[in-house]
C-alpha positions in Angstrom: 19.7 -17.9 -19.6 19.6 -21.5 -18.4 16.8 -23.5 -20.0 16.7 -26.2 -17.4 15.3 -26.5 -14.0 17.9 -28.4 -11.8 16.3 -30.4 -8.8 18.4 -31.9 -6.0 16.6 -35.0 -4.7 17.8 -36.0 -1.1 16.5 -39.3 0.4 16.4 -38.3 4.2 16.4 -42.1 5.2 20.2 -42.7 4.0 21.3 -39.1 2.5 21.3 -40.5 -1.0 21.0 -37.8 -3.5 21.0 -37.0 -7.1 20.4 -34.2 -9.5 17.9 -34.4 -12.3 17.1 -31.6 -14.8 13.7 -30.5 -16.2 13.3 -28.5 -19.5 11.9 -25.0 -19.1 8.7 -25.1 -21.0 7.7 -28.6 -19.6 7.9 -26.8 -16.3 8.5 -23.1 -15.4 9.1 -23.0 -11.5 8.6 -24.2 -8.0 4.9 -24.5 -8.3 4.2 -26.4 -11.4 7.3 -28.6 -10.9 6.6 -29.0 -7.2 3.1 -30.1 -7.9 4.4 -32.8 -10.4 7.0 -34.1 -7.9 4.7 -34.0 -4.9 2.1 -35.9 -6.8 4.6 -38.6 -7.9 6.9 -38.9 -5.0 5.0 -37.3 -2.0 8.0 -35.2 -1.7 8.3 -31.8 0.2 9.8 -29.5 -2.3 11.7 -26.1 -1.7 12.6 -24.0 -4.5 13.2 -20.6 -6.2 12.0 -19.2 -9.4 13.7 -18.5 -12.7 14.6 -14.7 -11.8 16.0 -15.6 -8.5 19.4 -13.8 -8.2 18.4 -11.4 -10.8 17.9 -7.6 -10.7 14.2 -7.8 -10.1 13.1 -6.8 -6.6 11.3 -9.3 -4.8 12.4 -12.2 -6.9 14.1 -14.3 -4.2 11.2 -15.9 -2.4 11.8 -19.5 -1.3 8.7 -21.4 -2.3 7.5 -24.5 -0.4 5.2 -27.0 -2.0 3.7 -30.4 -1.1 0.7 -32.0 0.7 -0.1 -29.8 3.7 -0.6 -31.8 7.1 -3.3 -29.3 8.3 -5.1 -28.5 5.0 -4.9 -31.9 3.6 -4.4 -30.9 0.0 -1.6 -29.6 -2.1 -0.4 -26.2 -0.8 2.1 -23.5 -1.5 3.9 -21.6 1.2 6.6 -19.0 0.7 9.5 -17.3 2.6 10.7 -13.8 1.9 14.5 -13.4 0.9 15.6 -17.0 1.5 16.0 -17.8 -2.1 19.0 -15.4 -2.6 21.3 -17.7 -0.7 19.6 -20.8 -2.1 20.5 -19.5 -5.5 24.1 -20.0 -4.5 23.7 -23.8 -4.6 23.3 -23.6 -8.4 20.0 -25.5 -8.2 16.4 -24.5 -8.7 14.8 -27.0 -6.2 15.4 -29.4 -3.2 13.1 -32.2 -3.2 13.1 -34.3 0.1 11.7 -37.8 0.2 12.1 -40.5 2.9 12.5 -40.0 6.5 15.6 -39.8 8.7 15.7 -42.3 11.6 16.0 -39.6 14.2 15.3 -35.8 14.0 18.2 -34.4 11.9 19.8 -31.4 10.3 20.3 -31.4 6.5 23.5 -29.5 5.3 23.8 -28.3 1.9 27.0 -26.6 0.6 28.5 -25.9 -2.8 32.0 -24.5 -3.2 32.5 -22.9 -6.6 32.0 -25.4 -9.2 32.4 -28.6 -7.0 29.4 -31.0 -6.5 26.9 -30.1 -3.8 28.0 -31.4 -0.4 25.0 -33.2 1.4 25.0 -34.5 4.8 22.5 -35.5 7.5 23.2 -35.4 11.1 21.3 -36.2 14.2 19.9 -33.4 16.5 19.0 -33.7 20.3 15.9 -31.6 19.9 14.9 -32.2 23.4 18.0 -30.4 24.6 18.5 -27.8 21.9 14.9 -26.5 21.9 14.8 -25.8 25.5 17.9 -24.2 26.0 19.2 -20.6 25.4 16.6 -18.4 23.5 14.4 -21.6 23.1 12.7 -23.2 20.3 13.4 -22.1 16.7 15.9 -19.6 17.9 18.0 -22.1 19.9 18.0 -24.3 16.9 19.1 -21.8 14.6 21.9 -20.8 17.1 23.1 -24.3 17.4 23.1 -25.0 13.7 24.8 -21.8 12.9 27.5 -22.5 15.4 28.1 -26.0 14.2 28.2 -25.3 10.6 29.0 -21.7 9.9 32.7 -22.2 9.6 32.2 -24.6 6.6 30.9 -21.7 4.5 32.7 -19.2 2.6 29.7 -17.0 2.1 26.9 -16.4 4.7 24.5 -19.3 4.7 20.9 -19.5 5.6 19.0 -21.7 8.0 15.5 -23.2 8.1 14.3 -24.0 11.4 11.3 -25.9 13.1 10.1 -25.6 16.7 8.4 -27.9 19.1 5.0 -27.1 17.3 6.2 -29.1 14.3 6.6 -32.2 16.4 3.2 -32.1 18.3 0.9 -30.3 15.6 -0.1 -30.4 12.1 0.6 -26.5 11.6 4.1 -26.0 12.5 5.9 -23.4 10.4 9.3 -23.2 9.0 11.3 -20.0 10.1 14.6 -18.3 8.9 16.4 -15.2 9.4 18.9 -13.5 7.2 22.7 -13.6 8.3 24.2 -10.2 8.5 27.9 -9.4 9.3 28.5 -12.9 10.6 25.6 -13.0 12.8 21.9 -14.1 12.8 19.7 -11.1 12.6 16.4 -10.8 14.4 14.3 -10.4 11.3 12.2 -13.5 11.3 10.9 -14.8 7.9 8.4 -17.6 7.6 6.7 -20.3 5.5 4.0 -20.5 8.1 0.9 -21.3 6.2 0.2 -24.9 5.5 2.1 -26.6 8.3 5.3 -27.4 6.3 7.4 -27.4 9.4 5.2 -30.4 10.6 5.7 -32.0 7.3 9.4 -31.5 7.2 9.8 -33.0 10.7 7.3 -35.4 11.2 7.2 -36.9 7.7 11.0 -36.5 6.8 12.7 -36.2 10.1 14.3 -33.1 9.3 14.3 -30.5 11.9 16.6 -27.9 10.3 18.2 -27.1 6.8 21.4 -25.1 6.5 22.3 -24.2 3.0 24.7 -21.8 1.1 27.5 -21.7 -1.4 29.6 -19.8 -3.8 28.2 -21.2 -7.0 27.6 -18.4 -9.6 25.1 -19.0 -12.5 23.8 -16.8 -15.2 21.2 -14.5 -13.6 19.5 -11.8 -15.4 21.4 -8.5 -14.5 20.9 -6.3 -17.5 19.2 -3.2 -15.9 19.2 -1.2 -19.3 17.2 -3.9 -20.9 14.7 -4.2 -17.9 14.2 -0.5 -17.8 13.2 -0.5 -21.5 10.6 -3.2 -20.7 9.2 -1.1 -17.9 9.3 2.1 -19.8 7.5 0.5 -22.8 4.6 -0.4 -20.3 4.6 2.2 -17.5 6.6 5.0 -18.8 9.0 4.7 -16.0 12.0 2.5 -15.1 12.1 -0.6 -13.0 13.2 1.1 -9.8 10.8 4.0 -10.0 7.8 1.7 -10.8 8.7 -0.6 -7.9 9.2 2.2 -5.5 5.7 3.4 -6.5 3.9 0.1 -5.9 5.5 -0.7 -2.6 4.5 2.5 -0.9 2.1 0.9 1.4 4.8 -1.5 2.8 7.4 1.0 3.3 5.6 4.4 4.5 2.6 5.8 3.1 2.4 9.4 3.8 -1.4 9.5 3.3 -1.8 7.8 6.6 1.6 8.6 8.2 2.3 5.0 8.8 3.6 2.0 7.0 3.8 -1.8 6.7 0.8 -4.2 6.7 0.1 -3.4 10.5 0.3 0.3 9.9 -1.8 0.9 6.9 -4.3 -1.9 7.7 -5.3 -0.6 11.1 -5.2 3.0 10.0 -7.7 2.4 7.1 -9.8 -0.3 8.9 -12.6 1.9 10.2 -15.4 -0.2 11.5 -14.2 -3.3 10.1 -12.3 -4.5 13.2 -12.4 -8.2 14.1 -12.0 -8.6 17.8 -12.8 -11.0 20.6 -13.0 -14.0 18.4 -15.0 -12.2 15.8 -17.8 -11.3 18.3 -17.4 -7.7 17.2 -19.0 -8.6 13.8 -22.3 -8.6 15.7 -21.9 -5.4 17.5 -23.3 -2.1 16.3 -21.5 0.1 14.0 -21.1 2.8 16.7 -19.5 0.4 19.1 -17.1 -1.0 16.5 -16.1 2.5 15.6 -15.6 3.4 19.3 -13.4 0.4 19.9 -11.4 1.1 16.8 -10.7 4.5 17.9 -10.1 4.0 21.5 -8.2 0.7 21.4 -6.6 0.6 18.0 -5.9 4.3 16.8 -5.4 5.9 20.2 -3.3 3.1 21.6 -2.3 -0.1 19.7 -1.5 1.8 16.3 -0.3 4.8 18.2 2.3 2.7 20.0 3.4 1.1 16.7 3.8 4.5 15.1 5.7 6.0 17.8 8.1 3.1 18.5 8.5 1.6 15.0 7.6 4.1 12.3 9.0 7.3 13.7 12.3 5.4 14.8 12.5 3.8 11.4 13.1 0.4 12.8 12.6 -1.3 9.5 14.5 -4.1 7.6 14.2 -6.3 4.4 13.7 -10.0 4.3 17.3 -10.5 3.2 17.4 -9.3 -0.2 17.9 -5.7 -1.7 14.3 -4.3 -1.9 12.7 -0.8 -1.5 9.9 -1.9 0.4 11.8 -2.6 3.7 8.5 -4.1 4.9 9.8 -5.8 8.1 8.8 -3.4 10.9 10.5 -3.9 14.1 10.6 -3.0 17.8 13.9 -4.4 18.8 13.7 -8.3 18.5 9.9 -8.1 17.6 8.6 -8.0 14.0 5.3 -6.4 13.5 3.2 -7.9 10.6 -0.6 -7.3 10.6 -2.1 -10.7 10.6 0.0 -12.3 13.4 -0.5 -9.1 15.4 -4.3 -9.2 14.6 -5.0 -12.9 15.5 -2.8 -12.7 18.5 -4.0 -9.2 19.1 -7.5 -7.8 18.9 -8.9 -11.2 17.8 -7.7 -12.6 21.3 -8.7 -9.7 23.2 -5.1 -8.0 23.2 -4.9 -4.3 22.2 -1.4 -3.4 23.8 1.9 -3.7 22.1 3.7 -5.3 25.1 1.1 -7.9 25.6 1.1 -8.6 21.8 4.7 -8.9 21.7 4.8 -11.4 24.4 2.2 -13.6 23.0 3.5 -13.5 19.3 7.1 -14.0 20.3 6.1 -17.1 22.3 4.3 -18.5 19.4 7.2 -17.6 17.0 9.6 -19.4 19.5 7.6 -22.5 19.5 7.3 -22.6 15.8 3.4 -22.1 15.1 1.8 -20.7 12.1 1.0 -17.6 13.8 -2.3 -16.7 12.0 -3.8 -20.3 12.7 -2.6 -20.5 16.2 -4.1 -17.0 16.9 -7.4 -18.3 15.6 -7.1 -21.3 17.9 -6.2 -19.2 20.9 -9.2 -16.7 20.4 -11.6 -19.5 19.8 -10.7 -21.5 23.0 -10.7 -18.1 25.0 -14.3 -17.5 23.9 -15.1 -21.0 24.9 -13.6 -20.3 28.4 -15.4 -17.0 28.6 -18.7 -18.6 27.7 -18.4 -21.4 30.3 -18.4 -24.1 27.8 -14.8 -24.9 28.8 -13.2 -24.7 32.2 -9.5 -23.7 32.6 -8.6 -27.3 33.9 -9.9 -28.7 30.5 -7.1 -26.7 28.8 -4.5 -26.9 31.4 -4.5 -23.2 32.1 -5.0 -21.1 35.2 -7.7 -18.6 34.4 -10.3 -17.2 32.0 -9.8 -14.4 29.8 -11.2 -10.9 30.0 -13.2 -11.1 26.8 -15.8 -8.0 26.9 -15.0 -4.5 25.8 -17.1 -3.2 28.6 -14.7 -1.8 31.3 -11.7 -3.3 29.4 -8.4 -2.0 30.8 -6.3 -1.8 27.7 -3.0 -2.5 29.2 -3.8 -4.6 32.2 -6.4 -6.9 30.6 -4.4 -7.2 27.3 -1.6 -8.6 29.3 -3.9 -11.0 31.2 -5.2 -12.3 27.9 -1.5 -12.5 26.4 -0.2 -14.5 29.5 -3.4 -16.8 29.2 -2.5 -17.1 25.5 1.0 -18.3 26.4 -0.5 -20.9 28.7 -2.6 -22.2 26.0 0.4 -22.5 23.7 2.4 -24.4 26.2 -0.5 -26.7 26.9 -0.5 -27.4 23.1 3.2 -28.3 23.3 2.6 -30.4 26.6 -0.2 -32.4 24.7 -2.9 -31.3 27.2 -4.5 -29.7 24.1 -4.1 -32.4 21.5 -3.6 -30.7 18.2 -1.5 -33.6 16.5 -4.5 -34.1 14.1 -5.5 -30.4 13.9 -8.0 -28.1 15.6 -10.9 -29.3 13.8 -10.5 -33.0 14.8 -9.8 -31.7 18.4 -12.8 -29.7 18.5 -15.0 -32.6 17.4 -13.5 -34.8 20.3 -13.9 -32.1 22.9 -17.5 -31.2 21.6 -18.5 -34.8 22.1 -17.0 -35.0 25.6 -18.6 -31.7 26.6 -22.0 -32.3 24.9 -21.8 -28.9 23.1 -20.6 -28.2 19.7 -17.6 -26.0 20.4 -16.8 -25.6 16.7 -19.7 -23.3 16.2 -17.5 -20.7 17.8 -14.5 -21.4 15.7 -13.9 -19.7 12.3 -12.1 -21.7 9.8 -12.5 -23.1 6.3 -12.7 -27.0 6.0 -11.2 -29.4 3.6 -11.9 -33.0 3.2 -12.4 -35.0 6.7 -9.7 -33.3 8.8 -8.3 -30.3 6.8 -8.7 -26.8 8.4 -7.4 -23.3 8.0 -8.0 -20.2 10.0 -8.8 -17.6 7.2 -6.9 -14.4 6.5 -7.9 -11.5 8.6 -10.3 -9.6 6.4 -13.9 -9.3 7.0 -15.1 -10.3 3.5 -16.8 -13.5 2.2 -13.8 -14.2 -0.2 -11.8 -15.2 3.0 -14.1 -18.2 3.4 -14.4 -19.3 -0.1 -14.4 -22.9 -1.1 -11.0 -22.8 -3.0 -8.5 -25.6 -3.3 -6.0 -23.6 -1.4 -7.0 -21.3 1.4 -5.1 -19.3 4.1 -3.2 -17.6 1.2 -4.6 -14.8 -1.1 -5.8 -17.2 -3.9 -9.2 -15.5 -3.4 -10.7 -12.2 -3.6 -10.3 -10.2 -0.3 -11.6 -6.9 -1.3 -14.3 -5.2 0.9 -16.8 -4.8 -2.0 -20.1 -7.1 -2.2 -19.7 -9.3 -5.1 -22.6 -11.8 -5.9 -21.3 -15.3 -4.8 -21.3 -16.8 -8.3 -19.2 -13.8 -9.6 -17.1 -14.1 -6.5 -16.1 -17.6 -7.3 -15.1 -16.5 -10.9 -13.1 -13.5 -9.2 -11.4 -15.9 -6.8 -10.3 -18.0 -9.8 -8.8 -15.1 -11.6 -6.9 -14.1 -8.3 -5.6 -17.6 -8.0 -4.3 -17.5 -11.6 -2.6 -14.1 -10.9 -1.0 -15.4 -7.6 0.2 -18.5 -9.4 2.0 -16.2 -11.8 4.2 -14.6 -9.1 4.3 -17.8 -6.9 5.8 -19.9 -9.9 8.3 -17.2 -10.5 9.2 -16.8 -6.8 8.3 -13.2 -6.7 6.9 -11.5 -3.5 3.2 -10.6 -3.8 4.2 -7.0 -2.5 5.5 -6.5 -6.0 2.6 -7.9 -7.7 1.3 -4.7 -9.2 3.9 -5.1 -11.8 4.9 -8.7 -11.6 1.5 -10.1 -12.5 1.6 -8.2 -15.7 5.2 -8.2 -16.6 6.3 -11.7 -15.7 4.7 -13.2 -19.0 6.5 -10.6 -21.0 9.7 -11.2 -19.2 9.5 -15.1 -19.9 8.7 -14.4 -23.6 11.7 -12.0 -23.8 14.1 -14.4 -22.1 12.9 -17.7 -23.2 10.4 -17.2 -26.1 7.8 -19.0 -24.0 5.6 -16.3 -22.7 2.2 -17.8 -23.9 3.4 -21.4 -23.0 4.0 -20.2 -19.5 0.6 -18.8 -19.1 -0.8 -22.1 -20.6 1.2 -23.8 -17.8 -0.3 -21.4 -15.1 -4.0 -22.2 -16.4 -3.2 -25.9 -16.4 -1.5 -25.9 -12.8 -4.6 -24.1 -11.7 -6.9 -26.7 -13.1 -4.9 -29.5 -11.7 -4.8 -28.0 -8.1 -8.6 -27.3 -8.3 -9.1 -31.0 -9.4 -8.2 -32.1 -6.1 -10.6 -29.4 -4.3 -12.1 -31.1 -1.4 -13.5 -28.1 0.3 -16.4 -28.8 2.8 -19.4 -26.5 3.3 -19.1 -24.4 6.4 -19.4 -26.3 9.6 -19.3 -23.5 12.0 -22.4 -21.3 12.8 -19.9 -18.4 13.3 -19.1 -18.8 9.6 -22.7 -18.1 8.8 -22.6 -15.0 11.1 -19.5 -13.9 9.3 -21.2 -13.7 5.8 -24.5 -12.5 7.5 -22.8 -9.6 9.4 -20.8 -8.7 6.4 -24.0 -8.1 4.5 -25.6 -6.2 7.3 -22.6 -3.9 7.5 -22.7 -3.3 3.7 -26.3 -2.2 4.2 -25.3 0.2 7.0 -22.9 1.7 4.4 -25.8 2.3 2.1 -25.6 -0.6 -0.4 -28.8 -1.2 -2.2 -29.3 -3.5 -5.1 -31.8 -6.3 -6.0 -29.0 -8.9 -5.8 -27.6 -7.7 -2.6 -31.0 -7.4 -0.9 -31.9 -11.0 -1.9 -28.9 -12.4 -0.2 -29.3 -10.1 2.9 -33.0 -11.2 3.1 -32.1 -14.8 2.8 -29.5 -14.7 5.8 -32.0 -12.9 7.9 -34.6 -15.6 7.3 -32.8 -19.0 7.4 -29.0 -18.4 7.9 -27.9 -22.0 7.3 -29.9 -22.4 4.2 -28.8 -19.1 2.9 -25.0 -19.9 3.8 -25.4 -23.3 1.8 -26.8 -21.6 -1.2 -24.2 -18.8 -1.0 -21.3 -21.4 -0.6 -22.5 -23.6 -3.4 -22.9 -20.4 -5.7 -19.3 -19.4 -5.0 -18.2 -23.1 -5.6 -19.9 -23.0 -9.0 -18.1 -19.8 -10.0 -14.7 -21.4 -9.1 -15.4 -24.7 -10.9 -16.6 -23.1 -14.2 -13.6 -20.9 -14.2 -10.8 -23.4 -13.5 -11.7 -26.2 -15.9 -8.7 -27.4 -17.9 -10.7 -26.4 -21.1 -13.0 -23.5 -21.0 
């Protein structure tokens, strides 16, 4: 196996490029090396793990690292399957510095053993984005048409949309190319706003890459099967098939994918109408879950997607086939949750309209869904008027007498108007939702941020949390919005929660630094160190690097105590729900009583206890 990591440095200002090699052992992958390069050069880094192109399923994620425009700190985002074609360049990482004078496309191609071809060409984005399918789709169409003839094998395209130009949380999108055409299976590096970083900081609106270079990838299935049989008493393929059941099809729930299984098992934990459901009675939450979700929203998904087996992979061979589709619409839980029930939408046609519009414009879907639901509640409460946001109506934001089809579509169309107002600048999110909320609050004389659920970082950083009603989702971790925290439903005392969050971060870093999809984490977290030891003799050093990388990331942790009263309610309502479920312990009751007495004071103590657990766990020397 190759014992160096090869990095292609490209200066977007003048297209000057060079390749530098880093010894495996000094660095192990796109995260620890990306952290080093971002700190030294303020670069945006795109790379793959050491196992990219190998026989291991899920090993071809494309990892983006750098300083996030919306979060403010070092961030990691990943894209499914896009590393498989990247591997054909014969490099491990692309590191972009400088800025192109005008919005441009970066072209990378490597023909057999020749030197990588690097070109930067201008793009007329104001024309391309607003023609054809629009946004990211039109940009991918244009770049594919212009550059596809230059490639012997199918290339892959990374594209940004208008959101990357006017906000701090634009994502990067890509689709696999199949049989000479762009597919409709969107894959995203959405969290962290790397689309905004790529375009605003480096002037690159799209990247097309591919090649025919063949390097030494691990392909010995017999050896891999021996490793897995020694640990799990089953071969690699059998173990991977077992642990990806949820994402493919789970017969226990007669559904599949994150959307299907999460909604089927949610019970009374539904988050709806901008988290207002947290304060409803258990009976009302259960009623909504049955009538709006199980009997309609999930039923539509199961009939239209699961029963018809409309599913695909992200672009690499994988048993999970986790991409659940209905025609051109891809159904994942979190986007269809924030731009679904959280925004008062419980019908698939309505959710498709809003989600597709957000994707076309190139938004991080989870974050923009949180923004939409927040602004909708402000409209419903009368704290904002439609004219303030450049929209034409108020939402239907109450479950009483809610027409699932009609009112969902009304809210979806309003959500599309909000998206368009963001792009037009009427809703100015260039410096993020948190700063926008401060300015608007001063103008209106009311703290609108009290209705917005987000984690805060430094002065401007913000992140809409993952859609699980559990305190871990609001933890003061150095990286939030990913799963670098504990998101189980159990009550964990806050000090211990901080420690568990730290362990979760270490585990996630193992797979991110190896470019492996977290849907395969139930074997990857255990096996990756053993694989590194078997192939390189560096298993323990790899784990030392993971711990050191975590401590370096945490050393920049500038998390800020919760600014929104809705965050206090988030924790308090979770505790009340656990009480309803029968939880009774001294530690639990202490916190429940504290939140019932003085919520803000209890929240401050709770937040700092989590922070203590994190800090004592992620020191470089423990």
